[in-house]
C-alpha positions as CSV (number, residue, x, y, z in Angstrom):
1,M,112.3,82.9,93.0
2,G,110.9,79.7,94.3
3,R,107.3,81.0,94.3
4,S,104.2,79.1,93.5
5,L,102.4,80.9,90.7
6,Y,98.7,80.5,89.9
7,Y,96.5,81.7,87.0
8,F,92.9,82.7,87.4
9,R,90.3,82.7,84.6
10,K,86.5,82.7,84.5
11,D,84.2,81.8,81.7
12,S,83.2,85.4,81.5
13,G,86.7,86.3,80.2
14,L,87.9,87.8,83.5
15,E,91.5,86.6,84.0
16,L,94.5,87.4,86.2
17,D,98.0,86.8,85.0
18,F,99.2,85.5,88.3
19,C,98.0,85.0,91.9
20,I,100.6,84.7,94.6
21,R,100.7,84.6,98.4
22,Y,102.1,87.9,99.5
23,K,102.2,89.0,103.1
24,G,100.0,86.1,104.0
25,A,97.2,86.9,101.5
26,C,96.2,86.0,98.0
27,T,97.5,88.9,95.8
28,P,96.8,89.3,92.1
29,V,99.8,90.2,89.9
30,E,99.1,91.8,86.5
31,V,101.9,92.0,84.0
32,K,101.7,94.4,81.0
33,A,104.2,94.7,78.2
34,R,103.2,98.4,77.9
35,T,101.3,100.8,80.0
36,G,97.7,99.6,79.6
37,N,94.3,99.1,81.1
38,A,94.1,96.2,83.6
39,K,90.3,95.8,83.3
40,S,90.1,92.3,85.0
41,L,92.3,93.5,87.8
42,K,90.1,96.6,88.4
43,T,87.0,94.4,88.4
44,V,88.5,92.0,91.0
45,M,89.7,94.9,93.1
46,A,86.2,96.6,93.0
47,H,84.6,93.4,94.5
48,P,86.7,92.4,97.6
49,E,83.7,90.7,99.1
50,K,83.5,88.3,96.1
51,Y,87.2,87.7,95.3
52,H,88.7,88.1,98.8
53,V,91.6,90.3,97.7
54,H,92.6,93.6,99.1
55,D,95.9,94.5,97.4
56,A,97.4,93.9,94.0
57,I,100.6,94.4,92.1
58,K,100.9,95.6,88.5
59,L,104.2,95.1,86.7
60,G,105.1,96.7,83.4
61,D,106.4,99.9,81.8
62,Y,105.7,102.0,84.8
63,N,107.3,104.2,87.4
64,V,107.0,103.1,91.1
65,G,103.6,104.2,92.4
66,R,100.4,103.3,94.1
67,S,96.8,103.8,92.9
68,G,94.6,102.9,95.8
69,A,95.3,99.3,96.6
70,I,97.3,98.6,93.4
71,L,101.1,98.9,93.7
72,T,102.7,99.6,90.3
73,L,106.3,98.6,89.7
74,P,108.6,98.5,86.7
75,S,109.0,94.9,85.4
76,F,112.7,94.9,86.3
77,M,111.7,95.3,90.0
78,A,109.7,92.1,90.1
79,F,112.5,90.4,92.1
80,L,111.7,92.7,95.0
81,V,108.3,91.2,95.5
82,T,109.2,89.0,98.4
83,D,107.7,88.4,101.8
84,P,109.6,90.2,104.6
C-alpha cells in the first residue's frame, strides 16, 4: 500500500507489531492470528503521556468494533486503513 512501517520494541519486552502515520499521528497497529490479548498495546494506550499515542488499530479474527481508542478490524479489511 506504499506505507512506511515501523516496529517498536523495548528491553522490557513491550513490543508493537507496527507503527504507522494515520490521520497525521503515530498509530500502533497490532496484528493477531487469533482473537487474543494485546498486552503491549493496552500498556501503551494506558500511558498516552509517555508514548504520545491516542488511537490504535487491532487487526485479526474480529468483527468490526471499537473498544475505547482501539479500532478492531478483521484482517481482510487492512487495505481500508488509509488516510482520507
